[in-house]
C-alpha positions, 0 to 999 in steps of 0.5 A: 526495536529491530524491524525488517521491512520488505518492499522497503525501496517502494512507494509506501516502503521507503516512507515507512522505513523513514518513519521507523528510523525517525521513531529510533527503530533499527530498520532493515530493508529487503527489496528485489528491485524488480521492474514489473510495474515500473523501472527498477532505477526508481526503486534504487534511487528510493533506496539510495535516499534512505538514511539508517537503513541496512538494505538487503537485495532479496526475493521474498519467495527465496526462503533461506534468504528471508530466514537469514534476513528475519533472524533476531528481528522483533517485528516483520513489516511486510510491505512487498507485493505486486500492486494494481488492479488491472495488471493483476487481471493480465498476469494473475500468476505473477500476483499469486506468485509474489503475493501469496507464495511470498507471503507464505515465505515471510511466515514460514520464515518468522515461524522458523526463526522464533519470530513473534509479530508481523504487520501485513500490508493489505488493501482497501480492494479487499472490500469489492465493489460498493454502490456510490448510492448512500455509501457507507464507510468500510468497516473492518468486520465486513466479510470481504467474499467478493474481491473484484480483481485477482489483486484484491483476491491475493490480499484477502487471501494473505489476510487469511493466511496470516490469521491462520498462522496466528491460530497454528503458531501464536503469531501476533499480526496486524493487517493493514488496509491501505486506501489509495495512497499518493504523494512523493515517490508515488509509482508512475503507474498511479492516477495521480501520478499519471494525471499530473504527468499527462497534464504536464506534458499536454498528453491525452489522458484515458479517463475510464467512466464518467468520472463520478467514481470515488477514492479515499486518497491517503497521503503516504506519510499519513499511511507510514505514520499508521504502519509505524504505529502498528509495528510498535503495538502489534501484540503476540497471539493477536490478530487485528485489521485496520483501515488506514484511509483519510475518511474523505472521498474525492471523486475522479472528476474532482481529482482531475480538476485538482491536478489541473489547478496544481499544474496550471493547465487543462487536462486532454481527456480520452474518455474510455469505458469503465474497466473490469476490476475498477470499483465505484468507491473506497471509504474508510472507517478508521475508528479502530485505527484511531482507538488502537494505533492513535492514527490521526491523518493530517493531510487533506488531498489539495495539500497532499497533491501540492506536496506531490507536485513539488516532489514531481518537479524535482525528478 
């Protein structure tokens, strides 16, 4: 197939491009190389390392550019977005522009060019805040009515836009809810990167809350394999939602201890109050993804963290 991947130079995007090329697909990457959350040079380095990918530098909010990029494509894999809970509280307009206007532009480009299939990157953040007590794995049939941040709200709204285009225009969509991705090429603003980097350089690290919050950390190549499978299996006229997680939660305190072990130093902790928008737990039920995508995450957190640190030491 010919697959257009937006956000191709990003963390998950670059790994997804590699997974698609390895499966024999023709891949066109689209990225604006913006520097909103971290230096654009990091994305350019990611793009330079991709083999077998044709890169286009363009803004996903540019309708003409997206129409040209998407024409003649079998599947659009729309990963481009502004990520991050706390920055979205500070800069909500930027998130609405990229995550909603940009997604609408992609949907209109697919409709205008006669495309039929889309894979959309959503987020576990759409599930909102759940109690740690007796937490049940998050299921895709949850109504997701209380996202806890502007970022989460834009992702849930993006899912609804995609569903509307299925109803109106017969577009086939798979929405993928990613659970706390980590691994090589991870963004500097992400928790695993910040903790490893802080410990390695003996810097105090802000820890919000008492360390009991839990995350379903999912290694990036496992997520990329799920995304590639969704690109191959998305069906015209169907709308499906899939969790891509690891199904094992790790507490913040446990994550810090694992980072200390892999770096070989103790962390200097700067204890801070819990932050608005943060949720107590993320926890994926992946039954649907296993059934429909043959999605089977392979990497436990300790193994994935060692792989991340090995990459970190090369940069």
